[in-house]
C-alpha positions in Angstrom: -27.1 -11.5 94.0 -26.6 -14.7 91.6 -22.9 -14.9 92.6 -23.9 -14.6 96.6 -26.2 -17.5 95.8 -23.7 -19.5 94.3 -21.3 -19.1 97.1 -24.0 -19.7 99.6 -24.7 -23.1 98.0 -20.8 -24.0 97.5 -20.6 -24.4 101.4 -21.9 -27.9 101.9 -23.9 -27.6 105.2 -25.9 -24.9 103.6 -26.5 -26.2 100.1 -27.8 -29.4 101.7 -29.9 -27.4 104.0 -31.3 -25.6 101.0 -32.1 -28.8 99.1 -33.7 -30.4 102.1 -36.1 -27.5 102.4 -36.9 -27.8 98.7 -37.4 -31.3 98.6 -39.6 -31.1 101.9 -41.6 -28.2 100.5 -42.2 -29.8 97.0 -43.1 -33.3 98.6 -45.4 -32.0 101.3 -47.2 -29.5 98.8 -48.0 -32.3 96.3 -49.0 -34.9 98.8 -50.9 -33.1 101.5 -54.2 -34.6 100.1 -53.3 -38.1 101.1 -52.4 -37.3 104.8 -55.2 -36.8 107.6 -53.4 -34.0 109.6 -50.9 -31.3 109.0 -48.8 -32.9 111.8 -48.5 -36.2 110.0 -47.6 -34.4 106.8 -44.6 -32.5 108.5 -43.5 -35.7 110.6 -43.7 -37.9 107.4 -42.0 -35.7 104.7 -39.4 -34.1 107.6 -38.2 -37.7 108.1 -38.0 -38.9 104.5 -36.5 -35.7 103.3 -33.7 -36.1 105.9 -33.2 -39.5 104.8 -32.8 -38.3 101.2 -30.6 -35.6 101.8 -28.5 -37.8 104.1 -28.1 -40.5 101.5 -27.1 -37.6 99.0 -24.6 -36.3 101.2 -23.0 -39.9 101.9 -22.7 -40.5 98.0 -21.9 -37.1 96.9 -19.4 -35.9 99.7 -17.8 -39.2 100.9 -18.0 -41.9 98.4 -17.6 -39.9 95.2 -14.5 -38.0 96.1 -12.8 -40.7 98.4 -13.2 -43.7 96.1 -14.8 -43.0 92.7 -12.5 -40.0 92.0 -9.5 -41.9 93.2 -10.2 -44.8 90.6 -11.4 -47.2 93.2 -14.4 -48.3 91.1 -14.9 -51.7 92.5 -14.7 -50.5 96.2 -17.2 -47.5 95.2 -19.6 -50.0 93.5 -19.6 -52.2 96.7 -19.9 -49.0 99.0 -22.9 -47.8 97.0 -24.7 -51.4 97.3 -24.1 -51.3 101.0 -25.5 -47.9 101.5 -28.4 -48.4 99.7 -29.1 -51.5 101.7 -28.4 -49.7 104.9 -31.0 -46.9 103.9 -33.5 -49.5 102.9 -33.2 -51.4 106.1 -33.5 -48.0 108.2 -36.4 -46.9 105.9 -38.1 -50.2 106.5 -37.5 -50.0 110.5 -39.1 -46.4 110.4 -42.2 -47.6 108.7 -42.7 -50.7 110.8 -42.0 -49.2 114.2 -43.1 -45.5 113.8 -45.2 -44.7 110.7 -47.6 -47.7 110.8 -48.3 -47.6 114.5 -48.3 -43.9 114.7 -50.7 -43.1 111.7 -52.6 -46.7 111.2 -55.3 -45.3 109.2 -52.8 -44.0 106.3 -50.7 -47.2 106.1 -53.4 -50.0 106.4 -53.5 -50.4 102.7 -49.8 -50.1 102.3 -49.4 -53.1 104.5 -51.8 -55.3 102.7 -49.5 -55.3 99.7 -46.8 -57.7 101.5 -47.6 -61.3 101.5 -45.2 -61.4 104.7 -45.4 -57.9 106.4 -42.7 -58.6 108.9 -39.3 -57.2 108.9 -37.4 -60.2 107.1 -40.4 -60.5 104.7 -40.2 -56.6 103.5 -36.3 -57.1 103.4 -36.4 -59.6 100.8 -38.9 -58.0 98.5 -37.1 -57.0 95.5 -40.0 -54.6 94.3 -40.3 -52.6 97.3 -36.3 -52.3 97.7 -36.3 -51.0 94.2 -39.3 -48.5 95.0 -37.9 -47.1 98.0 -34.3 -47.0 96.7 -35.3 -44.9 93.7 -37.2 -42.4 95.9 -34.5 -42.0 98.3 -32.1 -41.6 95.4 -33.8 -39.0 93.1 -32.4 -35.8 95.2 -28.9 -37.4 94.8 -29.3 -37.6 91.0 -30.7 -34.1 91.0 -27.8 -32.8 93.3 -25.3 -34.6 91.0 -26.7 -33.0 87.7 -26.5 -29.5 89.3 -23.1 -30.1 90.6 -21.7 -31.4 87.3 -23.4 -28.1 85.4 -21.5 -26.0 87.9 -18.4 -27.7 87.4 -18.8 -27.5 83.7 -19.6 -23.8 84.0 -16.6 -23.0 86.0 -14.5 -25.2 83.5 -15.8 -23.0 80.7 -15.1 -19.8 82.7 -11.3 -20.9 83.4 -10.8 -21.8 79.8 -12.4 -18.3 78.8 -10.1 -16.9 81.1 -7.1 -18.6 80.0 -8.1 -17.6 76.5 -8.3 -14.1 77.2 -4.9 -14.1 79.0 -3.2 -15.9 76.2 -4.4 -13.4 73.8 -3.2 -10.4 75.8 0.1 -12.1 76.0 0.1 -12.6 72.2 -0.9 -8.9 71.8 1.6 -7.7 74.1 4.2 -9.7 72.1 3.0 -7.9 68.9 2.8 -4.3 70.3 6.3 -3.9 71.1 7.3 -5.5 67.9 5.1 -3.1 65.9 6.5 0.0 68.1 10.1 -0.9 67.5 9.7 -1.1 63.7 8.0 2.2 63.5 10.2 4.1 65.9 13.1 2.9 63.6 11.4 4.3 60.8 11.3 7.5 62.9 14.8 7.4 63.7 15.8 7.2 60.2 13.8 10.2 59.2 15.1 12.2 62.0 18.6 11.6 61.1 17.7 12.9 57.5 15.9 15.9 59.2 13.0 15.3 56.9 10.1 17.5 56.8 7.9 14.5 57.4 9.2 13.7 60.9 5.9 15.7 62.3 3.7 13.9 60.1 5.5 10.6 61.3 5.0 11.4 64.8 1.3 12.2 64.3 0.6 9.2 62.4 2.4 7.1 65.2 0.5 8.8 67.9 -2.6 7.9 66.1 -1.9 4.3 65.8 -0.5 4.0 69.5 -3.8 5.5 70.7 -5.7 2.7 68.7 -3.4 0.0 69.9 -3.3 0.8 73.6 -6.8 2.1 74.1 -9.1 1.5 71.4 -8.7 -2.2 70.4 -9.1 -3.9 73.7 -12.2 -5.9 72.7 -11.9 -9.6 71.1 -13.5 -7.9 68.0 -13.6 -4.4 66.6 -15.2 -2.7 63.5 -13.2 -3.2 60.2 -13.1 0.3 59.4 -10.9 0.8 62.6 -8.5 -1.8 61.3 -8.5 -0.2 57.7 -7.8 3.0 59.3 -5.0 1.6 61.3 -3.4 -0.3 58.0 -3.9 3.2 56.3 -2.0 5.1 58.8 0.8 2.4 58.7 1.2 2.6 55.1 1.5 6.4 55.3 4.4 6.1 57.4 6.0 3.3 55.2 5.3 5.6 52.2 7.4 8.6 53.8 10.0 6.1 54.7 10.5 4.3 51.3 9.3 6.6 48.8 9.6 5.2 45.4 11.2 2.1 46.5 7.8 0.6 47.1 4.5 0.6 44.9 1.7 0.0 47.2 -2.0 -1.0 45.9 -4.5 -0.9 48.8 -8.1 -1.6 48.0 -11.2 -2.8 49.9 -14.8 -3.7 49.1 -16.5 -3.8 52.3 -19.0 -1.8 54.4 -16.5 -1.3 57.3 -19.2 -2.5 59.8 -17.9 -6.0 59.6 -16.0 -7.2 62.9 -12.6 -8.6 63.0 -10.2 -9.5 65.5 -7.7 -6.5 66.1 -4.1 -6.2 64.7 -4.6 -9.5 62.8 -4.4 -8.0 59.2 -1.6 -5.3 60.3 0.6 -8.4 61.2 0.4 -9.4 57.7 1.0 -5.8 56.3 4.1 -5.5 58.8 5.3 -8.8 57.4 5.2 -7.8 53.9 7.4 -4.6 54.7 9.9 -6.5 56.8 10.6 -9.3 54.2 9.6 -7.8 51.0 10.8 -4.3 51.2 13.6 -3.6 53.8 16.4 -5.4 51.8 15.0 -4.7 48.2 17.4 -2.7 46.3 15.1 -2.2 43.3 11.3 -1.1 43.8 9.3 -3.5 45.7 5.4 -3.9 45.3 2.7 -4.9 47.9 -0.8 -5.4 47.0 -3.6 -5.6 49.6 -7.2 -6.2 49.0 -9.9 -6.8 51.5 -13.5 -8.1 50.4 -16.4 -10.0 51.5 -17.6 -13.1 50.0 -21.0 -14.5 51.3 -20.4 -14.9 55.2 -16.7 -14.6 54.8 -14.3 -11.7 55.1 -11.5 -12.3 52.6 -8.1 -10.5 53.2 -5.3 -10.9 50.4 -1.6 -9.5 50.6 1.0 -10.1 48.1 4.5 -8.8 48.2 7.6 -9.1 46.2 10.7 -10.6 47.7 14.2 -9.3 47.2 16.6 -11.7 45.3 18.7 -12.7 48.3 19.7 -15.6 49.7 18.8 -14.9 53.4 15.2 -14.1 52.2 14.6 -17.3 50.9 14.4 -19.1 54.0 11.1 -20.9 55.1 11.5 -19.8 58.8 8.2 -18.2 59.7 8.6 -14.6 61.1 7.1 -13.7 65.0 4.2 -11.9 63.4 3.0 -14.9 61.5 3.5 -17.4 64.3 1.6 -15.0 66.6 -1.3 -14.6 64.0 -1.6 -18.5 63.6 -2.2 -18.7 67.4 -4.6 -15.8 67.5 -6.3 -17.4 64.6 -6.7 -20.6 66.6 -7.9 -18.9 69.6 -10.5 -16.6 68.1 -11.6 -18.4 64.8 -11.5 -22.0 65.9 -12.7 -23.9 62.6 -13.8 -20.8 61.2 -10.9 -19.4 59.1 -8.6 -20.5 56.4 -5.3 -19.3 55.7 -3.1 -20.1 52.6 0.4 -19.1 52.2 2.5 -19.3 49.1 6.1 -18.5 49.5 7.8 -18.5 46.2 11.3 -17.4 45.0 10.0 -13.9 43.9 7.1 -13.4 45.8 5.3 -14.1 49.1 1.2 -14.1 49.3 -1.3 -14.6 52.1 -5.1 -15.4 51.8 -7.1 -15.4 54.6 -10.6 -16.1 54.9 -12.6 -15.5 58.2 -16.0 -16.6 59.3 -18.2 -13.5 60.2 -18.7 -12.9 64.0 
């Protein structure tokens, strides 16, 4: 219903017709005590509302888009002055030649306000010009405010759509990366004809079910992310056995909200750069806790003593996660990464949502 009303008001001719009726109804209902007959009331405010809406239409639909929006500020200012003068002259003529002779009892006191009630005498009256101009302009200000509000609302909507699209692109970039790594793990086990292959397939199925169908919201319960990490760790323990020592602890309720797949990316990165090329035993320590209104995620992994792993180049996963943090936690996160010769650690603090 509201969307239909917005579409209705977006069409210029209907929008100004609606505003004409609203202004007419408001003005007539609040001033009916002043006029001697219903006919006079309707005629007076019918003409006044028409002039007000006509001025609003000229300024908003003609002058602003054709002059102001194109940077022609000086021309726009001159045009505004000419429009105000034109409408003031027209309004003065209507008063002198229609309102005052048609409804003399209503305007007898009004005419007495002028030292010179002639057309020229009123034309040079600064007070009358300001008074009538402000009266004619107030619907213009009202429509402009509503127009600016609608444009801002549309801009926020577009930005939100852009943000959602970018997050989906980042997630789609991450999921194939995760799947590729896990399938490689499964392939290695299958070559060994390991008895753990069915268990790996089951865990992979649970992980994919979560990634594809159960984490489509911007934020999910932390317990789901913890379960995802535990499933992932189970797969990696099967693959690497005694080559990696994993410590995973958490001190949270699990009901906290967090962006999906963020934490898993750090875990993936730890295995990719800390375990894959390690000849001896690697270690990974993960801790999730809550400090005040912040969620704290810490992860540390050992690094193999090889030249290629000493590079400072960020992985795709870390680049991805920083982009997601900027989108989902603007000014509400703190990420500290320490990359030494023997260890890599990440300390992430997230504001609660």
